[in-house]
Structures are given as C-alpha cells and as structure tokens.
C-alpha positions as CSV (number, residue, x, y, z in Angstrom):
1,M,3.6,-4.1,-93.7
2,S,0.5,-3.3,-95.9
3,A,1.0,-6.5,-97.8
4,L,1.2,-8.5,-94.6
5,R,-1.9,-6.8,-93.2
6,D,-3.9,-7.3,-96.3
7,T,-2.9,-10.9,-96.5
8,L,-4.1,-11.6,-93.0
9,R,-7.2,-9.7,-93.3
10,R,-8.2,-11.5,-96.4
11,Q,-8.0,-14.7,-94.1
12,N,-10.5,-13.0,-91.7
13,Y,-8.1,-12.2,-89.0
14,E,-8.5,-9.0,-87.0
15,V,-5.4,-7.1,-87.6
16,V,-3.9,-4.0,-85.8
17,A,-0.9,-2.6,-88.0
18,T,1.6,0.1,-87.3
19,T,5.2,1.1,-88.0
20,Q,5.5,2.7,-84.5
21,P,6.8,0.5,-81.7
22,A,5.3,2.9,-79.1
23,F,1.9,2.6,-80.7
24,A,2.3,-1.2,-80.7
25,L,3.1,-1.5,-77.0
26,E,0.3,0.8,-76.1
27,E,-2.1,-1.4,-78.1
28,L,-0.8,-4.4,-76.2
29,R,-1.5,-2.7,-72.8
30,K,-5.1,-1.9,-73.8
31,N,-6.2,-5.0,-75.8
32,P,-5.5,-8.8,-75.8
33,F,-3.9,-10.3,-78.8
34,A,-3.4,-13.9,-79.9
35,V,-0.3,-13.2,-82.0
36,V,2.3,-10.4,-82.0
37,I,4.3,-10.1,-85.4
38,A,7.4,-7.8,-85.5
39,D,9.9,-6.9,-88.2
40,Q,13.5,-7.0,-87.0
41,R,14.1,-3.6,-88.7
42,M,12.0,-1.1,-86.9
43,P,12.6,2.6,-85.9
44,L,14.0,3.2,-82.5
45,I,14.2,-0.4,-81.4
46,S,14.6,-3.9,-83.1
47,G,11.9,-6.4,-83.6
48,L,13.4,-8.6,-81.0
49,E,13.4,-5.8,-78.4
50,L,9.8,-5.1,-79.2
51,L,8.9,-8.8,-78.8
52,D,10.7,-9.0,-75.4
53,Q,8.7,-6.1,-74.1
54,A,5.6,-7.6,-75.6
55,K,6.2,-10.8,-73.6
56,Q,6.3,-8.8,-70.4
57,I,3.0,-7.2,-71.2
58,Q,1.0,-10.2,-72.7
59,P,3.0,-13.4,-72.0
60,G,0.3,-15.6,-73.4
61,A,0.4,-14.0,-76.9
62,T,2.5,-15.9,-79.5
63,R,5.4,-13.9,-80.8
64,I,6.7,-14.1,-84.4
65,L,9.9,-12.3,-85.8
66,I,10.1,-11.4,-89.5
67,A,13.6,-10.6,-90.8
68,A,15.7,-10.7,-93.9
69,V,19.0,-11.5,-92.2
70,V,19.5,-12.4,-88.5
71,S,22.4,-14.5,-87.1
72,L,21.5,-18.0,-86.3
73,D,22.9,-17.6,-82.8
74,T,20.5,-14.7,-82.2
75,V,17.5,-16.6,-83.3
76,I,18.3,-19.6,-81.1
77,D,18.9,-17.4,-78.1
78,A,15.6,-15.6,-78.7
79,I,13.8,-18.8,-78.9
80,N,15.5,-20.2,-75.7
81,K,14.5,-17.1,-73.8
82,G,10.9,-17.1,-75.1
83,E,11.1,-13.7,-77.0
84,I,9.8,-15.6,-80.1
85,Y,7.8,-18.6,-81.1
86,R,8.6,-18.7,-84.8
87,F,11.1,-16.9,-87.2
88,I,10.1,-16.2,-90.7
89,V,12.7,-15.2,-93.3
90,K,11.8,-12.4,-95.9
91,P,10.7,-12.6,-98.5
92,W,8.2,-14.9,-97.0
93,L,6.0,-17.4,-98.8
94,R,2.3,-16.8,-98.5
95,E,1.4,-20.5,-97.7
96,E,4.2,-20.8,-95.1
97,L,3.1,-17.5,-93.5
98,L,-0.5,-18.5,-93.2
99,M,0.3,-21.9,-91.8
100,T,2.6,-20.3,-89.2
101,I,-0.1,-17.8,-88.1
102,K,-2.7,-20.6,-88.0
103,N,-0.4,-22.6,-85.7
104,A,0.4,-19.6,-83.5
105,V,-3.4,-18.9,-83.1
106,Q,-4.0,-22.6,-82.3
107,R,-1.1,-22.4,-79.7
108,H,-2.6,-19.3,-78.1
109,E,-6.0,-21.0,-77.9
110,L,-4.6,-24.0,-76.3
111,L,-2.9,-22.0,-73.7
112,Q,-6.2,-20.2,-72.9
113,Q,-8.1,-23.6,-72.7
114,N,-5.4,-24.8,-70.2
115,L,-6.0,-21.6,-68.1
116,R,-9.9,-22.2,-68.1
117,L,-9.3,-25.8,-67.2
118,Q,-7.1,-24.7,-64.1
119,T,-9.9,-22.2,-63.2
120,A,-12.5,-25.0,-63.3
121,T,-10.3,-27.3,-61.2
122,Q,-9.9,-24.7,-58.4
123,T,-13.5,-25.1,-57.2
124,M,-12.9,-28.8,-56.6
125,N,-9.5,-28.7,-55.0
126,G,-7.9,-25.6,-53.8
127,Q,-4.6,-27.0,-53.2
128,L,-4.5,-28.5,-56.7
129,L,-5.1,-25.0,-58.1
130,K,-1.9,-23.7,-56.3
131,L,0.1,-26.4,-58.0
132,N,-1.5,-25.8,-61.4
133,Q,-0.7,-22.2,-61.5
134,S,2.8,-23.1,-62.8
135,L,1.2,-25.2,-65.7
136,E,1.2,-22.5,-68.2
137,E,4.7,-21.5,-67.6
138,Q,5.9,-25.0,-67.8
139,V,4.0,-25.5,-71.1
140,K,5.7,-22.3,-72.4
141,L,9.2,-23.5,-71.2
142,V,8.8,-26.9,-73.1
143,A,7.3,-25.2,-76.2
144,R,10.2,-22.7,-76.4
145,Q,12.8,-25.4,-76.0
146,N,11.0,-27.5,-78.7
147,Q,11.1,-24.7,-81.4
148,Q,14.8,-25.0,-82.0
149,L,14.4,-27.1,-85.2
150,L,12.4,-24.6,-87.2
151,Q,14.0,-23.5,-90.5
152,M,17.0,-25.7,-90.0
153,N,16.0,-28.2,-92.7
154,Q,19.7,-28.9,-93.7
155,T,20.5,-30.3,-90.3
156,L,17.1,-31.6,-89.5
157,E,18.1,-35.1,-88.2
158,Q,20.9,-33.8,-85.8
159,N,18.6,-31.0,-84.5
160,L,15.7,-33.4,-84.0
161,L,17.9,-35.7,-81.8
162,R,19.1,-32.7,-79.8
163,S,15.5,-31.5,-79.2
164,L,14.4,-35.0,-78.3
165,E,17.0,-35.3,-75.6
166,L,16.3,-31.8,-74.3
167,S,12.6,-32.5,-74.0
168,L,13.3,-35.7,-72.2
169,H,15.7,-34.0,-70.0
170,T,13.0,-31.4,-69.1
171,T,10.5,-34.2,-68.3
172,Q,13.1,-35.9,-66.1
173,M,14.0,-32.8,-64.3
174,F,10.3,-32.1,-63.6
175,Y,9.5,-35.6,-62.5
176,P,12.4,-38.0,-62.7
177,T,10.1,-41.2,-62.9
178,L,8.6,-40.0,-66.1
179,G,11.9,-39.4,-67.7
180,S,13.3,-42.8,-66.8
181,Q,10.0,-44.4,-68.1
182,G,10.4,-42.6,-71.4
183,R,13.9,-44.2,-71.8
184,R,12.5,-47.6,-70.8
185,V,9.7,-47.4,-73.3
186,A,12.0,-46.3,-76.1
187,Q,14.4,-49.3,-75.2
188,L,11.3,-51.6,-75.7
189,C,10.1,-49.9,-78.9
190,H,13.5,-50.1,-80.5
191,P,13.5,-54.0,-80.8
192,M,9.9,-53.9,-81.8
193,A,10.7,-51.7,-84.8
194,H,13.6,-54.1,-85.5
195,V,11.3,-57.2,-85.4
196,L,8.9,-55.4,-87.8
197,N,11.7,-54.1,-90.0
198,L,10.0,-50.7,-89.9
199,A,11.0,-48.0,-92.4
200,G,13.1,-45.1,-91.2
201,E,10.2,-42.7,-90.8
202,D,8.0,-45.3,-88.9
203,R,11.0,-46.2,-86.7
204,R,11.7,-42.6,-85.9
205,A,8.0,-41.7,-85.2
206,L,7.6,-44.8,-82.8
207,E,11.0,-44.3,-80.9
208,S,10.4,-40.5,-80.7
209,A,6.8,-41.0,-79.4
210,A,8.2,-43.5,-76.9
211,L,10.6,-41.0,-75.4
212,L,8.2,-38.1,-75.2
213,H,4.9,-40.0,-74.6
214,D,4.5,-38.4,-71.2
215,I,5.7,-34.9,-71.9
216,G,2.2,-33.6,-71.7
217,L,2.4,-34.2,-67.9
218,V,5.0,-31.5,-67.6
219,G,3.3,-28.7,-65.5
220,T,0.8,-31.1,-63.9
221,P,1.0,-31.0,-60.2
222,R,3.6,-33.6,-59.0
223,S,1.4,-34.8,-56.3
224,L,-1.3,-35.6,-58.7
225,I,1.1,-37.5,-61.0
226,R,2.4,-39.5,-58.2
227,R,-1.2,-40.5,-57.1
228,W,-2.0,-41.3,-60.7
229,L,1.0,-43.5,-61.0
230,E,0.6,-45.3,-57.6
231,N,-3.2,-45.3,-57.0
232,P,-5.1,-44.0,-60.0
233,A,-8.5,-45.0,-58.3
234,S,-8.0,-42.2,-55.8
235,L,-8.3,-39.5,-58.4
236,N,-11.6,-37.6,-58.5
237,S,-13.3,-36.8,-61.8
238,A,-11.7,-33.4,-62.2
239,E,-8.2,-34.8,-61.5
240,R,-9.0,-37.6,-64.0
241,A,-10.0,-35.1,-66.6
242,L,-6.8,-33.2,-66.1
243,I,-4.7,-36.3,-66.5
244,E,-6.5,-37.5,-69.5
245,Q,-5.6,-34.3,-71.4
246,H,-1.9,-35.1,-71.3
247,P,-1.8,-37.1,-74.5
248,V,-3.5,-34.2,-76.3
249,L,-1.0,-31.7,-74.8
250,G,1.8,-34.1,-75.5
251,Q,0.9,-34.1,-79.2
252,E,1.0,-30.4,-79.2
253,L,4.2,-30.1,-77.4
254,S,6.0,-32.6,-79.6
255,A,5.2,-30.7,-82.8
256,F,8.4,-28.7,-82.8
257,G,9.6,-29.5,-86.2
258,T,9.3,-31.3,-89.5
259,G,9.0,-35.1,-89.1
260,M,7.4,-35.0,-85.6
261,E,3.7,-34.9,-86.7
262,R,3.4,-38.7,-86.8
263,A,5.1,-39.1,-83.5
264,G,2.5,-36.6,-82.1
265,V,-0.3,-38.7,-83.3
266,L,1.2,-41.8,-81.5
267,I,1.6,-39.9,-78.4
268,R,-2.1,-38.8,-78.5
269,A,-3.1,-42.6,-79.0
270,H,-0.9,-44.2,-76.3
271,H,-3.7,-44.4,-73.7
272,E,-6.5,-45.6,-76.2
273,R,-7.9,-49.2,-75.9
274,M,-9.0,-51.8,-78.4
275,D,-12.5,-51.8,-76.7
276,G,-12.9,-48.0,-77.0
277,M,-12.6,-47.3,-73.3
278,G,-9.3,-45.4,-73.5
279,Y,-8.7,-41.7,-73.7
280,P,-8.6,-38.9,-74.9
281,D,-10.6,-39.8,-78.1
282,R,-12.3,-43.2,-77.2
283,L,-10.8,-44.8,-80.3
284,A,-11.5,-48.5,-80.8
285,G,-9.9,-51.3,-82.8
286,D,-8.3,-50.5,-86.1
287,K,-9.2,-46.7,-85.7
288,I,-6.2,-46.6,-83.3
289,P,-2.9,-46.1,-85.4
290,W,-1.0,-49.5,-85.6
291,L,2.2,-47.8,-84.3
292,G,0.0,-46.4,-81.4
293,R,-1.1,-49.9,-80.5
294,L,2.5,-51.0,-80.3
295,L,3.5,-48.0,-78.2
296,A,0.5,-48.7,-75.9
297,V,1.8,-52.2,-75.0
298,A,5.3,-50.9,-74.3
299,V,4.0,-48.1,-72.1
300,A,1.9,-50.6,-70.2
301,F,4.8,-53.0,-69.6
302,A,7.2,-50.2,-68.7
303,S,4.8,-48.6,-66.1
304,S,3.7,-52.0,-64.6
305,K,4.4,-52.5,-60.9
306,L,4.4,-56.3,-61.3
307,V,7.6,-58.3,-61.7
308,H,8.7,-59.1,-65.2
309,D,6.8,-62.4,-65.9
310,D,3.6,-61.2,-64.0
311,A,3.6,-58.0,-66.1
312,V,3.8,-60.0,-69.4
313,E,0.9,-62.2,-68.3
314,E,-1.2,-59.3,-67.4
315,I,-0.7,-57.7,-70.8
316,K,-1.5,-61.1,-72.6
317,M,-4.7,-61.4,-70.5
318,Q,-5.8,-58.0,-71.9
319,A,-5.5,-59.0,-75.7
320,N,-8.3,-57.5,-77.8
321,T,-9.7,-55.6,-74.8
322,A,-7.0,-53.2,-73.8
323,F,-4.3,-54.1,-76.4
324,D,-4.1,-55.4,-80.0
325,A,-3.2,-59.1,-79.9
326,D,-0.9,-58.6,-83.0
327,A,0.9,-55.8,-81.1
328,I,1.3,-58.1,-78.2
329,R,2.8,-60.8,-80.4
330,V,5.4,-58.2,-81.7
331,F,6.1,-57.2,-78.1
332,L,6.8,-60.7,-77.0
333,R,9.0,-61.4,-80.0
334,A,11.0,-58.2,-79.2
335,L,11.1,-58.4,-75.3
336,P,14.2,-60.7,-75.3
337,L,16.1,-58.3,-77.5
338,S,15.4,-55.3,-75.3
339,R,17.9,-53.7,-72.8
340,A,15.5,-51.4,-71.0
341,P,17.0,-49.5,-68.0
342,R,15.9,-50.5,-64.6
343,K,12.6,-49.0,-63.3
344,E,12.9,-46.0,-61.1
345,R,10.5,-44.6,-58.5
346,Q,10.3,-41.0,-57.0
347,I,9.9,-41.0,-53.1
348,S,10.2,-38.6,-50.3
349,L,13.0,-38.6,-47.8
350,S,10.8,-40.2,-45.1
351,E,10.2,-43.2,-47.5
352,L,13.8,-44.2,-47.7
353,R,14.3,-47.8,-46.4
354,P,17.4,-49.9,-45.9
355,G,18.3,-51.9,-48.9
356,M,17.1,-49.3,-51.5
357,V,19.6,-48.3,-54.2
358,L,19.8,-44.6,-55.3
359,A,19.0,-44.0,-59.0
360,R,20.3,-40.2,-58.7
361,E,22.8,-38.6,-56.6
362,I,21.8,-36.6,-53.5
363,Y,23.3,-33.2,-53.0
364,A,23.0,-30.7,-50.2
365,P,21.8,-27.2,-51.1
366,S,25.5,-26.1,-50.9
367,G,26.5,-28.5,-53.7
368,L,28.1,-31.1,-51.3
369,L,27.5,-34.7,-52.6
370,L,25.7,-36.5,-49.8
371,A,25.1,-39.9,-51.6
372,P,26.3,-41.1,-55.0
373,E,24.1,-42.8,-57.6
374,G,24.0,-46.5,-57.0
375,Q,24.5,-46.3,-53.3
376,Q,22.7,-49.0,-51.4
377,L,21.1,-47.4,-48.4
378,S,21.6,-48.7,-44.8
379,F,19.9,-47.7,-41.6
380,T,23.0,-45.6,-40.7
381,Y,23.1,-44.0,-44.1
382,I,19.5,-43.0,-44.0
383,E,19.9,-41.6,-40.5
384,K,22.8,-39.5,-41.8
385,L,20.6,-38.1,-44.6
386,L,17.8,-37.3,-42.2
387,N,20.1,-35.6,-39.8
388,H,21.5,-33.4,-42.6
389,D,17.9,-32.6,-43.7
390,R,17.1,-31.3,-40.2
391,L,20.1,-28.9,-40.4
392,Q,20.0,-28.1,-44.1
393,P,16.7,-29.3,-45.8
394,I,17.2,-31.5,-48.9
395,D,14.9,-30.0,-51.4
396,Q,15.7,-32.2,-54.5
397,S,13.7,-35.2,-55.8
398,L,14.7,-38.6,-54.5
399,V,14.8,-41.4,-57.0
400,V,15.4,-45.1,-56.2
401,Y,15.5,-48.2,-58.3
402,C,12.3,-50.3,-58.0
C-alpha cells in the first residue's frame, strides 16, 4: 500500500490510504473522490465487496481493483455490474498503473462535465433536464460494457468484435434508428476500404468508427435526437451544444481497448467540414483525418432523407465545402459494391400509416407478438394495434422502413 501511495503522491495526486475497509467507507461518505482503488485481499471483506459498497456511496467515482489472482469470470461479472472500471494485475507496472489512474481521473472529470452541462441546460428547457437526468447512468452503462477487452490481449480481435456488437446493440436498444444507421454506414465504409485497399488497422478503424459513430448520443433525450434527425433547425442553442458534444463523448466511449484509439479519432471527426464550419473542433481541410473525411461522406449519405440518386447529387454538390472531393470520388466508386441495409425510422403509434413496413416486431407488455418484422400495415392492422394500445399500452419503440 505504501508503495502505491508514494507512487501516486509523486505524481501530485492527493491520496488517502488505509488498510481498513471501514475507514475507507467512512472517508467516502465524508469526502468526494475521483478514483477508488482496492486490493482484492483485504481484512473482513474483499476488494470487490468494498468497491460494490463504494459504488453505492459515490457512483461517480471510478473504481479500480488490484489483485494477484482473480478468475476471469469474476472480473467480467464485476465489470458488467459496474463494480470496477479497470483491473490491474500484481505485480503492477508503474507506467501501466499511472496511465490507468490518469484515464480514470479523466473519465471522472468527463462525467462531472456532463453533469454540469445538464445543469446549465435546465435553465433553458425544464423538460429537457428531466430526460437528461438519465445521461450519466447511460454513459456509465455503455462504459462498463466497453471495458471487457482490458487485459485480454491474447484474444483481442475476438473480444473487440464482441464489444463492437454489444455497443451497437446498446445504441439500437436506446434509439433503434441510430443502430440501423450505424450498420448502414459500416456497409458503405466496407467497400470504400476495399476500393482503397486499406491496411488491416486502417480498415478496422474505419469500419469500427462507422458502427459506433453515434454512440455518443446514448443518454441524450430521445425527443431531442428525433428533432435533430428530422428538423435540426428547430434546436435552440443549448440543445445544439448538447448534440455537438456527441462526437467527443463517442470518442471517449469507444476507447474500451487496445486498437480503438484511431476509431475514436474518426468518431470525433465525422461531423467536421472541409470549410471549417463543422463540429466539435472546427477542423478544416487536411487537418481532418483522411479516414474521418471518408466516414463523413458515408454518414451523410446514410442519414440523408433524399432518394438514392438525389442524395448522391447533394453530396457531390458539397465537394470542398462540406466534404473532401477525393473522399467523394472513393465513395462513388464504392457505392455500387455496397449492400447497405434499408433505412429505418423510429415513429410513434399515432404516426403509423397504411403501406408502412415494420422493421421490428411489436410485442404486447405480456410478451404476445402483435405484429412480426416485415409486416406491411393496412388500415385494419393499424386499428387492431390502436385498440390493443387502449387496453394495454404498447410502450416499445416502433420502427419502420423508410
């Protein structure tokens, strides 16, 4: 303990150290902490048990477990449940430890910044605040799910693919349109990578960023996301500022393992413009990463409300203003090779119209299947759903093909 304490103090961290769990919990009740570090072997209770109690007292503090031997199942379960953020194996390496602490403090600061942003938004839109209160917990949920790759270097590729799918599934469960768009963008970026014959790391970075480019929106009020997608001009300045933070948050949330750093940079850059009028960093021209310029074109096409040919023409007209002309040329060469899924749109029950085709099943609260995926809706079918909703409200998201 003394070695760890002295190491951190030499890095100018304020440290409270103890070998007694009761003292540690009492300190947590009295003072705020950015990071809580526990050794698995402790008197009276284990390190995991201490971190679980610490989570109840200070959920915003980042929790780290140090241990010589812990079963892999125990570590994964602890990460999934949110007891820990990182797991360090003894004997620890000084550089690895310091980098882990640095990342843990930065994560805590990010959560605090998000909380301050929610508070500022409250003065402008009371209802928006109510929806934003879930943001911090949503961010923690995604962050916990994305930490599963740490310390699993021998199976990095397999675990990376699992985490990508899990993150995309989380995004799709939160707001189905975002999940389907992530798959569409990835299906567009795949042939673009093929046309350019990108190296393996570049290809993985581009396709991973495509899948998760909107993960930073998880936790943002759903009503705000919908207005941004359908009528961005209706957003006020505070709402726009909240939306424009999602590439930054997306970069942070995507940094769940080795090899995702470059994908995070691309996620951050996917709303930058060649003329410097994009966000969040107002980058222009060659200062935007090349793969980020490719991703921006794919995102714009996948999210366009225009029909195929008109969407292509709109992108071509914005060469060298919104988009890189070379990136557009790569996109046009790759487009015939893509097999992007059909576009989806999230709507309310009252917006259902005859002729629409369901992109997701509709279930009653009891679990009864009311309408299967692919069902084309008729006036009678819609009336049946509305009648059922009057008796037992249908509270799931409804998704139809555009």
